[in-house]
C-alpha positions, -999 to 999 in steps of 0.1 A, spaced: 13 -97 695 32 -128 706 41 -111 739 4 -106 746 -4 -143 738 25 -154 761 13 -130 789 -22 -143 787 -10 -179 787 12 -172 817 -16 -156 836 -38 -186 830 -11 -207 848 -10 -184 878 27 -181 878 48 -169 908 78 -161 887 82 -149 851 115 -146 833 115 -121 804 144 -112 781 143 -80 761 105 -77 758 106 -43 741 132 -50 715 120 -41 680 86 -28 691 70 6 684 69 31 712 32 24 717 37 -14 719 66 -8 744 42 11 766 17 -18 764 43 -43 773 54 -24 803 18 -18 814 13 -56 813 45 -62 833 34 -35 859 0 -52 862 16 -86 867 39 -71 894 9 -56 910 -7 -91 912 23 -104 931 42 -120 903 79 -119 906 95 -108 873 131 -113 863 135 -88 835 165 -83 812 160 -51 793 181 -25 775 155 2 782 169 6 817 150 37 826 116 22 818 125 -12 834 137 4 866 106 25 869 85 -7 874 112 -25 894 120 -29 931 157 -38 926 182 -37 897 215 -47 885 234 -27 859 258 -47 837 286 -34 816 305 -57 793 293 -87 813 303 -73 847 280 -62 875 287 -24 879 258 -13 900 235 -33 923 209 -14 943 172 -6 947 156 7 915 150 42 927 186 46 938 199 33 905 176 58 886 190 86 907 226 76 903 245 101 881 268 74 867 238 59 849 236 88 824 273 83 817 269 46 812 240 49 788 250 81 770 284 69 760 315 57 779 315 33 807 316 36 845 354 35 844 354 67 823 328 83 846 351 76 875 382 90 857 399 56 855 423 53 825 
């Protein structure tokens, strides 16, 4: 509910940029869908969104560009569609890191 109030307030101010940290954390799947629908709508209205989100797949689906961090280090930086198609992403999010995926000891 708080996210909705913040989103409405921000829309009233006609922002050019919104910074959002983990908007889906602790929410039910239905609420997560609503949050991402709001973000997608804002993006469609020309608002730039800087989003930090553990739900990488869903975040990248509404993004133009992404950075993948692992243990505080930038591991992948590319367009969102290319990151989503990168086979290393499954390894990173399903256990192990990018070094393991590359066979580095």
